[in-house]
C-alpha positions in Angstrom: 131.7 136.1 -9.6 134.3 137.1 -12.1 135.9 139.4 -9.6 136.2 136.7 -6.9 137.8 134.3 -9.4 140.1 137.0 -10.7 141.2 137.8 -7.2 142.0 134.2 -6.5 144.0 134.0 -9.8 146.1 137.0 -8.8 146.7 135.5 -5.3 147.7 132.1 -6.8 150.0 133.6 -9.5 151.5 136.1 -7.1 152.4 133.3 -4.7 153.8 131.3 -7.7 156.0 134.2 -8.7 157.4 134.6 -5.2 158.7 131.0 -5.2 162.3 130.1 -6.2 162.5 129.9 -10.0 165.4 127.4 -9.8 163.0 124.7 -8.5 160.9 122.5 -10.7 157.3 123.5 -11.6 155.8 120.9 -9.4 157.8 122.0 -6.4 156.8 125.6 -7.1 153.2 124.7 -7.4 153.3 122.8 -4.1 154.8 125.8 -2.3 152.2 128.1 -4.0 149.3 126.0 -2.9 150.7 125.8 0.6 150.9 129.5 0.8 147.8 130.6 -1.1 145.6 127.6 -1.0 144.3 128.1 2.6 143.5 131.8 2.0 141.5 131.2 -1.2 139.7 128.3 0.4 138.6 130.3 3.4 137.5 133.3 1.4 135.6 131.1 -1.0 134.0 129.1 1.8 132.8 132.2 3.6 131.3 133.6 0.4 129.6 130.3 -0.4 128.2 130.1 3.1 127.0 133.8 2.9 125.3 133.2 -0.5 123.8 129.9 0.6 122.3 131.6 3.7 120.9 134.3 1.3 118.9 131.5 -0.4 116.5 131.6 2.6 115.5 135.2 1.7 111.9 135.9 0.8 112.9 138.6 -1.7 112.9 137.0 -5.1 115.8 139.0 -6.5 118.1 138.2 -3.6 116.9 134.5 -3.6 117.7 134.0 -7.3 121.0 135.9 -7.0 122.1 133.6 -4.2 120.9 130.5 -5.9 123.1 131.5 -8.8 126.1 132.7 -6.8 126.8 129.9 -4.3 127.2 127.0 -6.7 129.1 129.3 -9.1 131.6 130.2 -6.4 132.2 126.5 -5.6 132.8 125.7 -9.3 135.0 128.7 -9.6 137.1 127.4 -6.6 137.4 124.0 -8.2 138.5 125.6 -11.5 141.2 127.7 -9.7 142.8 124.7 -8.0 142.7 122.4 -11.0 142.6 124.1 -14.4 144.3 127.4 -13.5 147.2 125.6 -11.8 147.6 123.4 -14.8 147.7 126.4 -17.1 150.4 128.0 -14.9 152.5 124.8 -15.3 152.0 124.7 -19.0 153.0 128.3 -19.4 156.1 127.7 -17.3 157.1 124.9 -19.6 156.6 127.2 -22.5 158.9 129.7 -20.9 161.5 127.1 -20.2 161.4 126.0 -23.8 161.9 129.6 -24.8 158.7 129.7 -26.9 156.8 132.8 -27.7 153.5 133.8 -26.0 151.0 133.6 -28.9 153.0 131.7 -31.6 154.2 128.8 -29.5 155.8 127.0 -32.5 158.4 129.8 -32.7 161.3 129.9 -30.3 163.1 132.9 -29.0 166.8 133.3 -29.7 169.0 134.7 -27.0 171.8 137.1 -27.7 174.5 134.4 -27.7 172.7 132.6 -30.5 172.4 135.8 -32.5 176.1 136.6 -32.0 177.1 133.1 -33.1 174.9 133.4 -36.2 176.5 136.7 -37.1 180.0 135.3 -36.6 179.2 132.4 -38.9 177.8 134.7 -41.5 180.8 136.9 -41.3 183.1 133.9 -41.7 181.1 132.7 -44.6 181.3 136.1 -46.4 185.0 136.3 -45.7 185.6 132.9 -47.4 183.6 134.1 -50.4 185.8 137.2 -50.7 188.9 135.1 -51.1 
């Protein structure tokens, strides 16, 4: 079950990365789901149908595996198209705000900011020398 969900996540995120980064997050998500949504829906649907048919087995191990698997795959699909998509948008906003991965309260300074700070420090030390 984890492998199927992880495969869907890679498909969705790969499609998201292939979209135009200059567009807004909502436009990129729309394009992503247009590209990847059908494929993950079809693969999930075929897996759910296969496991639901396996519930008719007379072998107890197969029966219980399929009873566990088919609703789990359905919930996993719902998770992918709701929660995972939302997490991608939140992460994109974090990147746009130049925030770090783990410590989101800290921002990342670019080279221009560092150069400006060094210039200001150099000017301040020169004025102290006079």
